N, C-alpha and C positions, 0 to 999 in steps of 0.2 A: 493576516487573514482575519476578517471580522467574524466573531462567533455568530452562529445562527441564533434566531430569537429563542429565548429561554423557554418559551411555551411550545416549541416544536416537539411533537411526540417522538419517541424513539422509534427508529426504523428497525433496530436490532436490540435485543436484550439478552445478555449472556449471564447465565445464572449458575454459579458454583461448578464451573467446568473443570473436569479432572482428566488428565491423560498421562499414562506412564508407558515406558518401553522397557520390558523386562523388570529389573528392580530399580530403574531410574525414573523418578517422578519429574515430569517436565512441566505440567500444569497442575498445581495443587488445589486451588480453590479460586478460580478466576471469575470475577463478577463485575460487570459494567454495562452501561447503556451507550448506544450510538444515536445521538439526535439526528433527525432527518435534516439533510442539507449540510451537515458538518463535514469537516476534513479532520479525521482523527489519525494521528501518527502514533504507532506502537513502537516504543523505544525499549531497549534493553541490551545487556551484554550478549555476546555470542553464546548460543546454546541455551538461552533462557526461554525458548519456545515461541518466539514471535511468529515464525512461519507455521509452526505446528498449530498455533491458535487459529490462524486464518483457515487452514485446511480442515480443522475441526468444525469451524463455523459453517462452511459450505458443504461439509459432508464428504470431503476427500479422505478424511481419517475418522474412524470410529472413536468416540469418547468413552472413558471409563465411568463417567458420571456427570450429572448436571444436565442442563438443557439450554437451548437457544430459541428465542421467540423472534419471529419475523412479523412485524406489524401486529404484535400481540398474540400471535398463534404459534404453537410449538412446531419446530422443524422435525419433530418425530413423526408428524403426520405427512404421508407421501405427497398429498396435494399441496401442502404448504412448501415442502422442499421444491416441488416442481415450479411453484410460483416464484420462489426466490431465484432459482436458476434461470427462469425466463426473464427476470427483471434485473439481473446482475451480470457483471463480467469480471474476469480475473486476469491480471497482468502478471505472468510468472517471472520469477527471478531470472531464469535463463531464457526468457522470451517464448520458448516452446513453439517456434515457427516451423512450418513445413518446408523443408529444403527443396523438395521436388515441385513445389508450387510457386508461381510468380507472386510478386507483391500484391497484385490485384486479386489473385485467387485466394491468397491467405486471408485478405480482408473480407472477401465474399463468403468464405466458409461458414461463419456463424449465422449469417442470414439464410444460407441454404439449409443449414441444420435445423433452424427453427421453422422454416417452411412457410412463413407468412408473407404474402405478397407475390408479385410476379418477378421474373428474371429482370425485366426492364426496370422495375422499381428498385431492385437490389443494386443494379449497376449504377443507378443514379446516386444512391446512398454511398456506395463505395467510392465513386469519383469525388463526391463532396468531401468525405472525410480524408481522402488522400490529398486533395487540394489544401484542406485546412492544415494538414501536418507536413506540407511541402514535400510530398512523395509522388505527386502526380506524374512527374517525368520519369520516375523509376518504376512505374506500374508493371512493366513487362520484364523487369529484372528479377533475379532470384535472391533469397536472403543472403547467401554466401557472397554475393557481389556487393553487398551493402556494408558500410562502416558500422561500428558498434552503436553509435548514436542513431543512425538511420534504422537499424534493426529494432532499437528500443521504440522509436517513433512508430514503426510498423506494428509492434506488439500493442501499443496504445491505440493505434487506428483500428486494429481488429477488435479491441475491447469496446470501443466507443461506437462502432458502426451500427450496433443494435439499439442505440440510444438508451442505455441502461439507467436505472435510477440509483444503483449502488455499484461501485467499482472497488475491487480489492487490488491493491498494488503490493506485490511482494518484492521488496528490495529493487525498486524500478531503476536505480542508478548503479547497481552492482557492476563492477568491472569498468566503469566509465571514468575518464579523467575529470578533474574538477570543472573545466569549462562545460563539458558535455553533461555533467551532473546538474550544474546550474540550469542549463537549457532544458533538461527534462523536468526538473522541479517547476520551472517557470511555465512550461507547457501545461503541466498538470493543473497548476493554479488557474491559468487563463481558461482552460477548457471547463474546469469546475465552475468558474464564475459564469461562463457562457451558458452552460447546460444545466447547472443546478443540481447535479447528482451528488449523492453522499459518497465520500471516499474514505476508505480505511487503508492506511499507508504504513507498511512495515519498512522501517529504515534504521540504519545504525548512525546516520548523520544527524547529530543533535541540533546543530546550528541551523541547518536547512529545514529541519522539522519545525523549529520554532518560528521560522518565517512563513511557511506555507500552511500551517495547521491552525485550526480553531481550537482543537483540544489535543491534549497529550495523554497517552496511556503508557505508564512506565511499568514494565514487568521486571521482577527481580525474585529469584529463588522460587519460581513457579507461581507467584502471587502478584496481584496488582498493588504496587506500592504508591502510585499516584494516578489519579484520574481527574482531570480538570482542565481549565482554560490554559492555553499556552503561556499567557502572561503570568499566571500564577506559578507555573512550573519554572519559568525563567527567574522569577523573584524569590523562589523558595530558598530558605536558609537551612533546611533539614540536612544534617551532615552527610548522610549516605547519598542522598539525591545530589547534593552539591558535588560530591566526589565523582559521581557518574557524569553529571552534566558538564562539569568544568575540567574534565581530565586533560584537555589540551593546555589550559592555563597552568594546571598543576605540573604537567610535564615541563613546560617552559620554565617555571619557577625552579624546579629541581635541577634542570640543566644549567640555569644561570648560577645557582648556588654551587654546583659542582665546578663550573668554570672559575668562579671566584676563589674557591678553596684551593684550586691548583694554579692560580696565577702566580707568576714569578715575583719574588720580593726584590725591589730595587734598592 
C-alpha cells in the first residue's frame, strides 16, 4: 500500500486519550494522527485496548480523559460528533447484522436511517454495492443463510453504501479461515483504492496488516509504542517490537531447537 502524500492533513487527531475499567487501565496516554486517505492498522496483543480505542474515538465508550479532533474540531462538540457519524461507517467484529432482515434490507438500513434522497435512489446504491461485492444474487437471503465470508462481505457492503470518507474496521477477519481472511483484506484494499476513503483497521494479523496498510500503530501496555509507515515497522530492530512482530518466526525457531535437542543419537 502506497502511503498518502505527506502533506495530507489529518482527518483525526487523538490526544492523550485515557480509558480504565474499574482498576484496570486500558488506554494510558494514547496520542496519534490519522492522515486523510491513509490505511492505518492498529496492532497489539489481545487485551491491549485496540477495539476500546475505536469505540472511544466514535463515542461508543466514554473516555476518562483526552480528546479527539475530527478535521481540527473537537468531538466533544455535539455538532462535530454528528458530522463524524454522518461521514463514517463501522464494520463490527461480529458483523452486527440484523437476522430478521434480508441482505438487501441490511444494506438499505443506513441509507434509510440517514434519510437523504429517495427510496429509488437508495435502491440503486444498494444494488450497486451488492454487485461490487458479489452479493447481488443473495439479496433476498437472510444472514443466517450465508457463509462466514459472505456475512463479512455483507457487513462491508452495509458500511460502504453511504459512501463514507472514513471507515472503522474492528477485526474484520475474526473467525475466518486463511483463504477468506486474504479475500477480505484484498477486498478492503481494492475498495479503498477505488473510493479513496480513510480506513482504520484493528487486526491481530501482523503480516496482512503490513501488506494492506500505509501506516502502523502498535499499542502496548496502554500506550502507542510505534506510529509510522508500514515499511518502517517491518524494518525496525527495536527488541520488543521485533518480539511482537516476528512471533511466528520465533515460535518456529523454538520448535526447531526443541526437535533438535530431542532427536535420537545414531
